[in-house]
N, C-alpha and C positions, 0 to 999 in steps of 0.2 A: 586182440580180438579173437576169441576162439569160435570162429565161423569160417569154415574152410571149404574149398572145392577140391575134392579128391576123386579122380576118375569120374568127373561130372556129377558126383553126389555132394549136395550142399548140406551141411549139418550145422546146427546151432545148439548151444547149451542154455541152461537157466542162468540168471545173474542175480545173486542174492547177497546182500550185506557186503558188497564190494568185491565179490569173487564169482567166477564162473563155477557152475555145478553141473556135473553130468548126472544122468539118471539111468536106471536099469531099463526102462521102457522108452520108446520113442514114437513119434507121430510120423507116418509116411506123408509126404507132400506130393500131390499129383499135378502134372501139367494138364490144364484144361484143354489144350489144343491137341494133345496126343494120347492122353489117358495113361501116361507112363509115370513112374515114380522118378522124381528129380532130386529128392533129398529127404531129410528127416529133421524134426525138431525134438528136443528133449521133452518127455512127458512127465510133468510134475505129479507127485503123489500128494496126499493131503498134508503130510508132514512138511514137504517142501513149501507148500502154500502158507502154512502157519509160520514157517521160518521167515518167509518173505515179509509177512505182516509184522513179525517181531523185529526184524531188521529195520523196517521203516519206523516203527515205534521208537526204537533206540536212537535213531538218527534225528528224530523230530526236534528235541529240545535245542540242540546246537544249531541246526539249520534254521529254525524259526527265530533264534536269537540274533542272527546276522541282519544287517540292514538290507532292505530290498535292493539297494544299489549294489551291494556286495554279492547278493544272490544272483542278480542280473548279470554281472560280469562273469561269474562262474558258469552260468547257463550259456552265454554266448561263446565262451571258450570251449564248452563241452559239445556244442552242436556243430562246430566247424568241421567240414569234411575235406579230404583231399580229392583230387580229380579221379584217381583210380578207385577210391572207395565209392564215390558218387556213381560212377559208371557201373560198378559191380552191383550196387544196391538196386539200380534200375533194371539191370539185366535179370537179376534174380526175381524181382517182383513181376516182371513180364512172364517169366517161366511159370511161376506159381499161381499168378492171378489170371493171366490170359490177355491182359490189356496190351495195346500197341506200345512200343518202347517210348515214344514221345510222351504219352500220358504217364508212364512210369517214371520218367525223368522229372516231370512236374510234381508227381506225387511224393517221391522220396526226397525232393528238395524243400518241401513245404515246412518241415520242422525248423530248419535253419532260417528260412525266410520269415516265417511267422514269429519266431523267437525274437528277432530284431525288432519287430513291431511291438511285441509285448513288453520287452525290456524298456522300450521308450516310455512306458507308463510307470516305471519304477518309482518316480517321485510322487505318484498318487497313491501308492499302496498303503502307506501308513498315515495319510492325511486325516486330520480330525476336523470336526465341525463343533463350534462352540455355541451353546444355547444360553444366552445371558438371562439373568433373572427378570421376571416381569411381574406385574401385580398378581398376587396370590401364589406365586411360585418363587420362594426365597432361596433359589439355588442357581449356581452357574454350572452347567453340565457340558462335559466334553464327550462327544460321540465319536468313537474311533473303531478300529477294525483289528481283528486278530485271526490268525490262520486256524483252520479246523483241526488238523492233525494228519492222519494217514488217509490217503485218497487212492481208490482203485479206479483204473481207467481200462475199459474193455472196448476194443476196437474191432470193426468188421473187416471183411476181406476186400471190399471194393476200392477204397482209397485209404488203406490202413495207416500210412504215415501221415497223410494229410489230415485225417480225422484225429489221429493222436495229437497233432499240433494244435487242434482247437481246444485242448484241455491241458496237456502236459506243461507247456511253459507258463500258462496262467496259474496252475496249481503250485508249481515250484516257486515262481516269483512271489506268490502270496505267502510263502513260508511253509507250505505243506511238504510232506514226503509222500512218495508215490510207489505203487505197485502197478505195473502195466501187464495186461494180458493180451497178447496178440491173437489174431484169429486162428483157430486150429487148422483151417483148410489152406491158409496162406500166411504162415507165421515167420518165414525166413527173413525177408527183407526188413520187416518191422523189428524183429529181434536184433538183427545186426545194428540197425540205426539206434535203437533204444539202449542196447547193452554198451555200444561204443560210447554213447553219451554218459551212461552210468559210470563207466570206468574213470571218467574225468571229474566226477562229482564226489563229495565225501561218501564213504561207505554207508549204504543203507538209505541214502536220500532217494535213489531211484533203483528199483528192482524189477526184474523181468521174469515172468513165469509163463511157460507154454504148456499145454496139455489139454486133456478132455474136460468138458464142462463138469463131469461127475465129481472131479476132485477139487473144484474151484470154489466150493460153497463158502469157505472162510474169507474169500476176497470180498464177500458181500455181507455175511451175517456176523463176522467176527466183531466183538464189542469194541475193539480198538480202531475199527475202520469207520471213519467219520463221514465219508461220502463215497458214492459210486457214480461214475460217469459211464453210461452205456449207450452205444449206438448199434441199432439192430432192428429186429422186427417188433411189431406190436406185442405178439405173444411172448417174445423174449423179454420185453419191458415189463410185462405183467409178472413174469417169474422173478425178475430182479426186484420189483417192488415187494413181492410176497416175502422173499428172503430178507430184504432190507428191513421189513417190518419187525423182524425178530429182535433187532437191536436198535430200532428207530433210526437207522442210518439214512441220511438224506440222499436224494438221488437227482441227477440230471439225466434225462432220457431224450434221445433223438431217435424216433422210431419209424423213420421213413416217411415218404410222402406219395401223393398221387396228384402232383401239381397240375393245376389248370392254367392254360394260356388262352386268353381271350383276344381274338383278332377282330377288330371292329371293321365297319364298312370302309373306313379310310386307312386301314392298316398299310404301312409301306411294304411293297413287295419287290423292292430293288434287290440286287445281289447282296449288298452288305447286310440288310435286314434278314434276308432269307438264309444267308450263311450262318447268322447268329441263331436263327430259329432251328436250323438243321442241327447245329452243335448242341443246342439246348435239349434236343430230343434224343440224339443218337450217340453223344459222347460216351465213351467207356461201354459201348455196346448196350446203351440204355441203363447201365447199372450204377446210377448215381441217385441218391435220395432226392435231390432237388432238381433232377431233370424235369422238363415239361413232359407230362405223361398223358394229358388230355388236352386236345386242341379244340376250343369252341370258336368256330369261324362263322362270321356273318355270311348268310346264304349267298350274297352277291360275290363273295371272295373265295368260296370253296374251291372252284376250279383253279384259280390262281395259286392257292396254297398247295393243293395236291400236285399241280404241275411243277412248282418250284421244288418241293421235296422229292418228287419223282426224278427230276433231272439230277439231283445230287445223289440220290440212292442208286441211280443207274451206274454210277462210277464205283460202287462198293466192291472192294476186293476182300473176301473173307480169307483168313489165314492165321498162321502163328504170329504172335505179337512181335517177335524179333525179326521177322521177315520185312525188309524195307518196303516191299510192294504192298503189304497188308494195310488196309484202311480200317478194318473192323475185326477184332478178335472174337474168340468164342465167349459164350456166357460161362460163368465160373463152374457150375456143377451140372451133372446130368439131370438132376432133379429140376433145376431151374429151366433147362432146355425143354424138358417135357412139359413143364407148366406153361411156358410161352407158346409152345406149339398147340397146346390145348386151347388157349385163349383165341388163337387165330382160327383154329378149326371150328370152334363154337360160333365165332362171328360169321364165318363163311356159311355154316349150316343155317344160321338164323337169317340169312339173306343180305348181310352187309357186303359191300364191294371190297374185296381184299386184293391189294397189290403187293406182290413180293418181289424182291430185287436181289441181284447178286447170284453167284453160283457157289454151291458147297465145294470145299476144296477137293481137288482130284488126287492130290498127293496121298499115296497109300498110308504114309505115316500119320496123316491127319484124319483118317476115317473114323477113328474112335473119339475124335474131339467133340466138344459140346457146341457145335456150330449151328446157328439159327439164321435163316435168311431174314433180313430186315423187312418189315411190312408196314403198310399204311392200311388202316381199316376205315372206310368212308361210310359215314351215316349209319353207324350201328345203333341199335336200341340202347338207351342209357342204362338199362338194367343188366346188360351183358357184362360178364366179368372183365372183358378187355377195357371197359370204361370204369366199372365200379372198384376194381382191385388194382393194386400196384403191380404192373407186369415185371418190372426189373429186368427188362430185356429190350431188344430192338424192334418194338412194335408200338404204334401210336394210333389211337382213334381220332378221327376228325368228325366233329358233331356240328351240324349247321344250327344257327339260331337266327331269329328275326329282330329281336329287340334287346336293348341293353339289360333290361330287367330280367329277361329270360336267361341271358348269358350269365349274369351274376348268380341267379338262382341255381342254375345247373352247376356252376363251378363250386358253389358252397354246399351242394347236396352230396356230400361225400364224407367218409370217416376221417379224411386226412386234412391237415391244415399246416403244412410245412412252408411251401412257397407258392407263388403265383405270379402271373404277369399279364399286362394289358398292352396291346399293340395298336397304335393310332398315330396319325399325322399330327393330331392335337394332343400334346402331352398333358395339358391341364384336364382335358376330357378323360384321358387314360388314368391320370392320378385320381380323379373323382371316383371312377369305378374301382380303382385299386384299393381305395379306402373302404370299400364295401366287401372286399374279400376277407374271409375268415381264415387267415393264415399269418404266419409270423414274419414273412419277408415278401415284398412285392417289387418286381422290376417293371420299368416302363420301356417298351421296345427292346427288350433283352430278357434273358432268363438264365439262371444257373450260377454255379460255383465260381467261375472265373470273374464274375462281376460283383462278388460280395465285397462290401466296404468293411474292412476289418475294424473300423472304428465303431460300427453299428452292431447292436445285439442281434443274434441270430438264434432261432429256435422255433419249435412247433406249437401249434394250437391243436385242440381236439385230441385225437389219438396219435398225432404225430409227435407228441412228447410234452415235456415240461422242463422249464429252466432255460437259461440263455447262455450263449457263448459269445466270445469276441468283445473287444473294447473294454472299458473299465468295468462294465457289467460282467464280463467274463472273469475278471479278477475277483470282484465282489462275490461271485458264486462260490469261491473257495475261501471265503472269510465269514466270520460272524461279527456282528456289531457288539461293541462294548461301551457302556455309558459310565462315566465317572462324574459324580455330582459333588460339588463343594457348597457348603452352606454360605450364603451371602448374608452376613450379619446385619448389614445396613438394610437390606430388603426384609430380613426377618423382623428387625425393629419396626419398620414401617408397617409390616403386616399386623403387629401386635398393638398398634395404636387404636 
């Protein structure tokens, strides 16, 4: 694995066609907690990108010809990591992303853990359905599946290996070959994990390219790229669709969310439920697409919810992710820090009650870090950006409501439709409201990524995206249907009478 730590500088190469490749240019990688360079990733040029697509094309016939069971066995062998590799992957991710180490350990382990689940579906990859002849249809038809070809997977900075795991093992098990593009601002850990996996697969089956977006167009518009999976912003998704239209490349888009959580008048407020609500809002410094980002709380329970979250936020320790005392790291970029601070300032100026918690780090080394004090914004006008837009940071609005109809209407009155939740002592009541939410995934008395059922499809509605991941639907997303019809002579004879 050509990814090394030399005098604390972490470097990674490209991986194309079974080989590491160095480049003349590189991408500096910045520690969000300190504002210092911690390493660099190879910066691919347009020729490198074309070579990666070509390598994937060349590898596709042999890879797709294997049985799904054989591909699955190779995938599981390739994702297995040693303890030292796992620890270093997590350490590097914390340095480049800013998350606390415990979250980075979970993130970097997800590809191995999810691959075991996916490979458990290998027996269903090539299953067929038979449509026997019926009156007026003198054919027996087999409906089966076949892989698409070359797939591009573009992942974001926040949970890069975890999000890679929602597509990569599904695409490979279905028989496709893949080019992975790690995030330019946090490419190191993802490149390590993906390239190490690629080393143990046949050459060209898995390729990894890092670099600036300006040189990556072929990953989307190349005529041999059959599908693009992109997780990122709405505007980024629109650009992906525009490029994909040039070659009619299909897309799966996960474009973030502004998830609403509805807490009814009988919502449980014991420690177990409030711990789950707190994690749903503030995990990863609020930088998870499916975090709860708008809390609609029955007017009778507002004080309870504000107090419960305040108690937990009062224990916040802001700092570098590798510091064991830290409970919340920085946001990833200076731009995002400025945006979150703008949202809070606007809400305060508009008359909303703003509560901020924690203290900015006093360590001189962290003064240039992207630290934001977590905040609760109580009773803001729904038109304010802190409600209407996705903050992607440690701030949450709490909006009172009086009726169920009002709560559902407010929750649905937004551009986003990724996830949502309803909290009530009566789970049937909560589920009834949950079915009225316009979003792709709904939790009852819980919210967020740790409670995703990997057997169930996940994806967004409205501008949160299109397509589904997970379960057998996640495999079918990387396959096309194929129908083979056989003339049934007996049925044909009966038809001609």
